[in-house]
N, C-alpha and C positions, 0 to 999 in steps of 0.2 A: 580438054581433059579435066574437066571439073567433075569431081566425084563428090557425092554428098555422103557424108558419114552419118551413121544412124545415131545421132546425139539426141539426148532427151533434154527437155526444158529444165531450167534451174529449179531445184527442189528446195524450198525453204523449210527449216526445222519448225516443229510445233511450238506454239507459244509456251513460255515457262508458266507452269501452274503454281498456285499459291500453296498447294499441299503436296508433299510434306515440307514444312519450313526448314530452313537451313539451321545448322547447329547453333549459330549465334542467337537465333530467336528462341530456341529451346533453353539456352543458358539464361537469357533474359527472363523467360517465363519462370524459371526457378529462382534466380537471384533477386528479382524485384520483391516478391513476397518475403524472402528471407531478410533482406535489408530492412523492409518495413517492420517486420516482427522484431528484429534485433534492435532497431532504433527505439521502438515502443518499450521493449523489455529493459533496455539500458536507462531510458528516461524514468520508468517506474522504479527501478532499483536505486537510481541516484536520488530521486525525490524522497523515497522512503528512508534511505539512509540519512539524508539531510534532516528529515522530520525527527528521526530518532535521536540524532546528535543534538538538535535544538532542544528536544524534550529533556535530554540529560542535563543540559546546561540550565534550563529553566527549573528543573527539579532541584538541582544543586543550589540555585538561588533561593528557592522556597525553603530549603533545608537550613541554609546558613543565615537567613534573615532573622536577626535578633529583635527587630522592632515590632514584630507582629505577635499577637497572642494565638492561643491554640485554635480558637474558632476561625480566625482569619486564615491560618495555615490550612485548616480543614477545608474551608471554602476555596482556597487557592488550589489545593490538591484535587478537589472535585472538578474545578474548571480545567485544570491541567489534564486530568484523565480524559475529559470530553474532547479537548483539543487534540490530544495525541491520537485518540481513537478515530476521530474524524480525518486525521492526516494519514494514518497508516492502514485503515480498514475501509472497505466499501461503505459509503454513507447510507445506503438503503438498509443495511443490517443494524445500524446502531444509532441513527440520528434521533429517533423518537423514543428510545428506551428510557424508562424511569423506574425508580423504586427497585423492587425485587428482580425485575427483568434486567435492569441495568447492572445490578450486582451479579446476577447469574452470567451475564455477558462478560463481565470482568473476570469471573472465575475461570473462563475458558483459557485465559492466558497464563494461569499458574496451576500448580498442583493443589488438589483439594478444593475446598470452598472457603478460602479466607475472607472473601468479600461478602459472601452470603451468610456465613456462619461465624466468622471470626472478627478480627479487628476492623475489617473494612465495612462492616454493617453501618457504621455511622455516616458513610458516604451516600447512602440511599436517600436520606432526608435532610442533608446538610443545608439545602437552600431554605428550609423552613425553621431552622434552629435560631434561637436568640442567644444561646450560649453553648459552649462545648460540653460534651458529656463528661461526667465526673471521672469515669474510668478510662478516658482517652489516653492512649500512649502514642503521642504524635510521632516519636522516633520509630516505633514499630510500624506505624502506618506508612511512613516515608520509606522504610525498608521494604515493606510489601509493595509499594508503588515502584521501587527500583527493580524488584524481582519481576513484577508484571511487565515493566518496560523491556527487560532482557528477553522475555518471552515474545515480544513483538518483532524481533529481528528476523524471525523465521519466515 
């Protein structure tokens, strides 16, 4: 009494394809670039803020130093401006600027043209000076540098 049933052979499912990826892969595809960008942005922000804070301290030191004359303060301010600019702005835009181009670049951080047309003109050629200009108001120049530094936080 053996009856043979009409059974079919075992049917295996198709192999799992790689497309479309599971939801976890889609999340990784979005999260990895976001984490990389967020880390880069946070690093830039922290280093920029650190540079500005250090610049404030250094400017206060220059301002409060009673042992230096006006020419030395002028040279220190010029060096300070270069250092701060190199720290907070892209180097390819400002590294080689001198003279009127340097003063025009500094004018971008403040209203008007106080570096090109005002008190800041003396910073254009300070490295070649043997003595401070007669009409130099070092306190006004330091105030201008403080105003310029506040504009660098943007």
